[in-house]
C-alpha positions in Angstrom: 28.6 48.6 0.2 28.1 47.7 -3.5 28.4 44.0 -4.2 29.6 42.4 -7.5 26.0 41.4 -8.2 24.9 45.0 -8.0 27.6 46.0 -10.4 26.5 43.4 -12.9 22.7 44.1 -12.5 22.8 47.8 -12.5 26.1 48.6 -14.3 26.4 45.9 -17.0 23.1 44.1 -17.5 21.2 47.1 -18.9 23.8 47.4 -21.7 23.6 43.6 -22.3 19.8 43.7 -22.7 20.0 46.7 -25.1 22.8 45.0 -27.1 20.6 41.8 -27.4 17.7 44.0 -28.4 19.6 45.8 -31.2 21.5 42.8 -32.6 18.3 40.7 -32.4 16.4 43.3 -34.4 19.1 43.4 -37.0 19.3 39.6 -37.2 15.5 39.3 -37.4 15.2 41.8 -40.1 18.0 40.3 -42.1 17.2 36.6 -41.8 13.5 36.5 -41.0 12.1 39.6 -42.6 8.8 37.9 -43.6 8.4 36.5 -40.1 8.4 40.1 -38.7 4.7 40.0 -38.0 2.1 39.5 -35.2 0.8 36.4 -36.9 -2.7 37.7 -36.5 -5.4 35.2 -35.5 -8.4 37.5 -36.2 -9.6 35.1 -38.8 -10.2 32.5 -36.1 -11.9 34.7 -33.6 -12.6 38.5 -33.6 -15.2 39.2 -30.9 -12.8 39.0 -27.9 -9.9 40.3 -30.0 -11.9 43.4 -30.8 -12.0 44.3 -27.1 -8.8 42.9 -25.8 -6.4 44.2 -28.3 -7.3 48.0 -28.0 -7.4 47.7 -24.2 -3.9 46.2 -24.2 -2.3 48.5 -26.7 -3.8 51.7 -25.4 -3.0 50.8 -21.8 0.5 49.8 -22.7 1.1 53.0 -24.6 0.0 55.0 -21.6 2.3 52.9 -19.4 5.3 53.5 -21.6 4.6 57.2 -21.8 4.3 57.4 -18.1 7.7 55.5 -17.7 9.4 57.9 -20.2 8.1 61.0 -18.4 8.9 59.7 -14.9 12.3 58.4 -15.8 13.6 61.1 -18.1 12.1 64.4 -16.8 13.9 65.5 -13.6 12.0 66.6 -10.6 13.5 70.1 -10.9 11.8 70.5 -14.2 8.3 69.8 -13.0 9.0 72.0 -9.9 10.0 74.8 -12.2 6.6 74.4 -14.0 4.8 74.9 -10.6 3.9 71.2 -10.2 4.5 70.2 -6.6 5.8 66.7 -5.7 2.5 65.9 -4.1 0.5 66.8 -7.2 2.9 65.0 -9.5 2.9 61.8 -7.4 -0.9 61.8 -7.2 -1.3 62.2 -11.0 1.5 59.7 -11.8 0.1 57.0 -9.4 -3.6 57.6 -10.5 -2.7 57.4 -14.2 -0.3 54.6 -13.7 -2.8 52.4 -11.8 -5.6 53.1 -14.4 -3.3 52.3 -17.3 -1.9 49.2 -15.6 -5.4 47.9 -14.9 -6.5 48.6 -18.5 -3.4 46.8 -19.8 -3.7 43.9 -17.5 -7.4 43.5 -18.3 -6.6 43.6 -22.1 -3.8 41.0 -21.9 -6.0 38.8 -19.6 -8.7 38.8 -22.2 -6.2 38.0 -24.9 -4.7 35.1 -23.0 -8.2 33.8 -22.2 -9.1 34.0 -25.8 -6.0 32.2 -26.9 -6.6 29.4 -24.3 -10.3 28.9 -24.9 -10.6 29.3 -28.7 -9.5 26.1 -30.3 -8.0 27.3 -33.6 -6.2 30.2 -31.8 -4.8 27.8 -29.2 -3.5 25.4 -31.8 -1.8 28.4 -33.5 0.0 29.3 -30.3 3.7 28.4 -30.2 6.0 27.7 -27.3 7.6 31.1 -28.2 4.3 32.8 -27.7 3.8 31.2 -24.3 7.2 32.3 -23.1 6.5 35.8 -24.4 3.2 36.0 -22.5 5.0 34.8 -19.3 7.6 37.6 -19.5 5.0 40.2 -20.5 2.5 39.3 -17.7 5.4 39.1 -15.2 6.6 42.6 -16.1 3.1 44.0 -16.0 2.2 42.3 -12.7 5.4 43.4 -11.0 4.9 47.0 -12.3 1.3 47.2 -11.1 2.2 45.6 -7.7 5.0 48.1 -7.2 2.6 50.9 -7.9 0.0 49.6 -5.5 2.6 49.0 -2.8 4.0 52.5 -3.3 0.5 53.9 -3.1 -0.6 52.1 0.1 2.4 51.8 2.4 5.8 52.6 0.9 5.4 56.2 -0.4 8.8 55.9 -2.1 9.8 58.6 -4.6 11.4 56.7 -7.4 12.6 59.9 -9.0 15.3 60.2 -6.3 17.1 57.0 -7.2 15.6 55.1 -10.1 15.3 58.0 -12.5 18.9 59.4 -12.1 20.2 55.8 -12.5 18.3 55.4 -15.8 19.6 58.7 -17.1 23.2 57.8 -16.0 23.1 54.8 -18.3 22.7 57.1 -21.3 25.9 58.9 -20.6 27.7 55.6 -19.9 28.4 56.4 -16.3 25.9 54.1 -14.5 25.4 55.1 -10.9 25.1 51.6 -9.5 24.7 52.8 -5.9 21.5 54.6 -6.6 19.7 51.5 -7.9 21.3 49.2 -5.3 19.6 51.0 -2.5 16.1 51.1 -3.9 13.3 48.9 -2.5 13.4 45.3 -3.7 10.2 45.5 -5.7 11.6 48.3 -7.9 14.7 46.2 -8.5 12.7 43.1 -9.5 10.5 45.2 -11.7 13.6 46.7 -13.4 15.1 43.3 -14.1 11.8 42.0 -15.5 11.6 45.0 -17.8 15.2 44.5 -19.1 14.5 40.8 -19.7 11.4 41.7 -21.7 13.4 44.1 -23.8 16.0 41.4 -24.5 13.4 38.9 -25.8 11.4 41.3 -28.0 13.3 40.6 -31.3 12.6 36.9 -30.9 8.9 37.1 -30.3 5.8 38.6 -32.0 6.4 41.7 -30.0 8.9 42.7 -32.7 6.0 44.2 -34.6 6.3 47.2 -32.3 9.3 48.2 -34.4 7.4 47.9 -37.7 5.2 51.0 -37.7 4.3 51.9 -41.2 5.9 55.4 -41.0 6.4 55.4 -44.8 2.7 55.7 -45.3 2.8 59.2 -44.0 5.0 60.3 -46.8 4.0 58.2 -49.8 2.2 59.9 -52.7 -1.5 59.6 -53.1 -2.9 56.6 -55.0 -4.9 57.8 -58.0 -7.7 55.5 -59.1 -8.9 55.9 -62.7 -11.9 54.3 -64.4 -10.9 51.9 -67.1 -11.9 53.0 -70.5 -13.8 50.1 -72.2 -12.2 51.2 -75.5 -8.7 50.3 -74.2 -9.5 46.8 -72.9 -8.3 45.1 -76.1 -9.2 44.3 -79.6 -11.7 41.6 -78.7 -15.3 42.5 -79.3 -17.2 43.4 -76.2 -20.0 41.0 -75.3 -23.3 42.9 -75.0 -25.1 42.7 -71.7 -28.7 41.7 -71.2 -30.9 43.4 -73.7 -34.6 44.1 -73.2 -36.8 42.0 -75.3 -40.2 43.3 -76.4 -41.3 39.8 -77.7 
């Protein structure tokens, strides 16, 4: 039996989170356009940042790609390509664990850097701390869910979770599908939705500021300056060789 809480969590809350995300991005762009930044602290410390940032971003990109493929590509499609469910599960879990560990290691290094480097710690706001809590919680729950699924559960999320996600996009949420999933999947989904909702109000907003226009801008032409066009003032001669 579907409870009112299930109806709210799996039928209404996803739309609320997306609405907060969209309206928050519009508000942030309109009223805090110059604050749409990561507030880089590379000037204060660069050694740990040089390792932690690529690890976090590359790992997170792989995690997001894995979620998109797993949630939006039906099992029938991969089966039509000759990929069995066993092979798919092995590849998805192996890549997911590797990407999760890489992301977790990267953010752990970034948090350690922010906590132990004086100037970086002083530049850390309460907003940043809240953002790290939500981000680490989502990553931890996702990695824990993957490990539990690998070791004991052997649950196929493409039976329930994936159809539920796809049903949201046609505005016909199948609440019953998500309501019967294991509890760790539900907690992970809630943490992910909460993370989406706070993105516009944190430094994570920079993910929506990719410089796409640079791909289409014209080339910048550099020309040497002609000394004759500098002005009417006489040019001062440089050092001259003296034979005295």
